[in-house]
C-alpha positions in Angstrom: 0.2 0.3 0.0 3.0 2.4 0.7 4.2 1.8 -2.6 1.0 3.3 -4.0 0.8 6.2 -2.3 3.2 8.5 -4.7 1.1 7.4 -7.2 -2.2 8.0 -6.0 -0.6 11.8 -4.7 0.2 12.3 -8.4 -3.3 11.2 -9.6 -4.8 13.6 -7.4 -2.5 16.4 -7.8 -3.2 15.9 -11.6 -6.7 16.2 -11.3 -6.8 19.1 -8.8 -4.7 20.8 -11.3 -7.4 19.9 -14.3 -10.2 21.1 -11.9 -8.5 24.4 -11.4 -7.8 25.1 -14.9 -3.9 24.6 -14.6 -4.0 21.2 -16.4 -6.4 22.5 -19.3 -5.2 21.5 -22.7 -2.9 24.3 -24.3 -4.0 26.2 -27.7 -1.8 24.4 -30.4 0.6 26.4 -31.7 0.3 28.0 -35.1 2.4 26.3 -37.8 5.9 27.8 -38.3 5.9 30.9 -41.3 8.2 29.9 -44.5 11.8 29.6 -43.9 12.7 32.3 -46.0 15.5 34.7 -46.1 16.0 38.2 -47.4 18.4 38.1 -50.2 19.9 41.7 -49.3 21.2 40.0 -45.9 23.2 37.8 -48.1 24.1 40.3 -51.0 23.0 43.9 -51.0 24.0 44.4 -54.7 21.5 42.8 -56.4 18.8 45.3 -57.5 15.2 44.7 -55.9 12.7 46.6 -57.8 9.6 44.6 -56.4 7.0 45.5 -58.7 4.2 44.4 -56.6 4.8 46.2 -53.4 3.7 49.4 -55.7 1.4 50.6 -58.1 4.1 49.9 -60.9 2.5 46.4 -61.9 -0.5 45.1 -64.2 -3.2 45.7 -61.7 -2.2 49.4 -61.2 -2.4 49.2 -57.0 -0.3 47.3 -54.5 -0.7 44.0 -54.3 -2.1 42.3 -50.8 0.5 40.3 -48.8 3.3 42.9 -50.3 3.7 45.1 -47.1 7.5 46.0 -47.9 9.4 45.5 -51.1 11.7 43.0 -50.3 13.1 39.9 -52.2 12.8 36.7 -49.7 13.8 33.3 -51.0 14.2 29.8 -49.4 18.0 29.9 -48.3 19.0 27.6 -50.7 17.4 29.5 -54.1 18.8 32.5 -52.1 22.6 31.5 -51.8 22.4 30.2 -55.8 20.8 33.6 -56.7 24.0 35.1 -54.8 26.1 32.8 -56.9 24.6 33.9 -59.9 25.1 37.7 -58.9 29.1 36.7 -58.4 29.4 35.4 -61.8 27.9 38.1 -63.5 29.5 41.0 -61.5 32.8 39.4 -62.5 31.9 40.3 -66.2 30.5 43.9 -65.6 26.5 42.8 -64.9 24.4 42.0 -62.3 21.0 41.0 -61.5 17.7 43.3 -61.0 14.7 41.5 -59.1 11.3 42.2 -59.5 9.7 39.3 -57.7 10.8 36.4 -55.2 8.4 34.7 -52.8 5.0 35.4 -53.4 2.0 35.1 -50.6 -0.7 32.8 -52.1 -3.2 35.8 -51.3 -1.2 37.8 -54.0 -1.9 34.9 -56.5 -6.0 35.0 -55.6 -5.5 38.7 -56.6 -4.4 38.2 -59.6 -7.0 35.9 -61.0 -9.6 38.0 -59.4 -8.1 41.1 -61.3 -8.1 38.5 -64.7 -12.2 38.6 -64.1 -12.8 42.2 -63.4 -13.5 43.5 -66.8 -11.3 46.4 -66.0 -8.9 47.0 -69.1 -6.8 50.4 -68.3 -3.4 48.4 -68.3 -4.2 46.6 -71.5 -1.9 48.6 -73.8 1.1 48.2 -71.6 0.7 44.8 -70.3 -1.2 42.5 -72.7 -2.3 44.5 -76.0 -3.0 41.3 -78.2 -4.6 38.8 -75.4 -8.1 39.5 -74.5 -8.0 40.0 -70.7 -10.6 37.2 -70.4 -8.4 34.7 -71.7 -5.2 35.6 -69.9 -5.9 32.5 -67.2 -6.6 29.8 -69.7 -3.6 30.9 -72.0 -1.6 30.4 -68.9 -0.5 34.3 -68.5 -2.2 34.4 -64.8 -1.7 30.8 -62.8 -4.2 30.3 -59.8 -1.3 28.6 -57.9 2.1 29.7 -58.2 5.9 28.5 -58.0 6.7 31.9 -56.3 4.6 30.7 -53.2 6.9 27.9 -52.9 9.9 30.0 -52.3 12.3 29.1 -54.8 11.3 31.3 -57.7 12.7 34.4 -58.9 11.6 37.3 -62.0 14.8 38.7 -62.5 16.7 40.9 -65.5 20.0 41.6 -66.5 21.6 45.0 -65.6 25.1 46.8 -66.5 27.4 47.7 -63.7 29.4 51.0 -64.4 32.9 51.6 -62.3 31.0 53.3 -59.8 28.6 50.5 -58.9 25.6 52.1 -60.5 23.4 49.9 -62.9 21.5 50.1 -65.9 18.8 47.6 -67.0 19.7 45.8 -70.3 17.4 45.4 -73.2 15.5 42.3 -73.1 12.7 42.9 -75.7 9.6 43.3 -73.6 9.0 44.7 -70.2 8.4 42.3 -67.3 4.9 41.0 -67.2 4.2 41.5 -70.8 1.7 39.1 -71.4 2.5 38.1 -75.0 4.5 35.5 -77.2 7.3 38.0 -77.3 7.9 37.7 -73.9 8.4 33.6 -74.7 12.6 33.3 -74.0 13.1 31.9 -77.5 11.0 34.5 -79.2 12.2 35.9 -82.5 10.1 38.8 -82.7 12.6 40.7 -80.5 15.9 42.6 -81.5 19.2 40.6 -82.0 20.3 42.6 -79.0 17.5 41.6 -76.8 17.6 37.8 -78.0 21.5 37.9 -76.8 20.7 39.3 -73.7 18.0 36.7 -72.6 20.3 34.0 -73.4 22.9 35.8 -71.2 20.5 35.7 -68.5 19.3 32.2 -69.2 22.7 30.8 -69.3 23.7 32.7 -66.0 20.7 31.6 -64.1 21.0 27.8 -65.6 24.9 27.6 -64.4 23.8 27.9 -60.9 20.9 25.5 -61.2 18.0 27.7 -61.9 15.3 26.4 -64.5 13.9 29.0 -67.0 10.3 28.8 -67.5 10.0 29.1 -71.6 6.9 31.2 -71.7 8.4 34.2 -69.5 11.8 35.4 -70.4 12.3 37.0 -66.5 11.1 33.5 -64.6 13.6 31.1 -63.2 12.7 28.5 -60.3 15.9 26.8 -58.3 16.2 22.9 -58.7 15.9 20.9 -56.5 12.9 23.1 -54.9 13.4 23.0 -51.4 9.4 22.7 -50.7 8.0 21.3 -53.8 4.7 20.7 -51.7 4.0 23.5 -49.8 2.3 26.8 -50.5 2.8 29.6 -48.2 0.8 32.4 -47.4 2.7 34.8 -45.0 3.4 38.6 -45.7 6.5 40.2 -46.7 7.4 42.6 -44.1 
């Protein structure tokens, strides 16, 4: 009987704590946010021109989830991008990024925009494609590789001796929804084709796979989180 006394005391203590609320189950912790790093903490020479944090994009307004104009990426992809930058700086060029990690809420906003009938940005962004067909033709996607943290939209810049940068001619602007934005389009100048080739080869050398339909779009392989889709805001 004496051997049972400690166990009985422990049981009684547990019951007392539960009755008083001390043993009530705790609320589960929310899942951790995406393990992303800010590219500027690894290399601040990469030019960040995050279009969706302001009105300079095809919707004409800041996009939900972009609370700061920052490029965030999963760490392996971020370090690979830094390696691309080092390669380019050695030959007088560099990277300018338009978008990196993209919250899911931003993707949802794009889909809603594609169906809202407002065509004020048509001439600048989709002059030859009906807005109602942008989703069906794959220019606007209901899910995005950007939300997995390993995709980046980028262009090339030249770098002068003072560190100043000038974007190179790529044939079309970023987010131009048109066949001329295809990486192998013959409907752009020879200079633009050469610049696209230089960007594509620099990115592929460090493990980034290009998207044929968009000269600016690259996904690092293997993706660290291929089955995840994050939605925490960029701050």
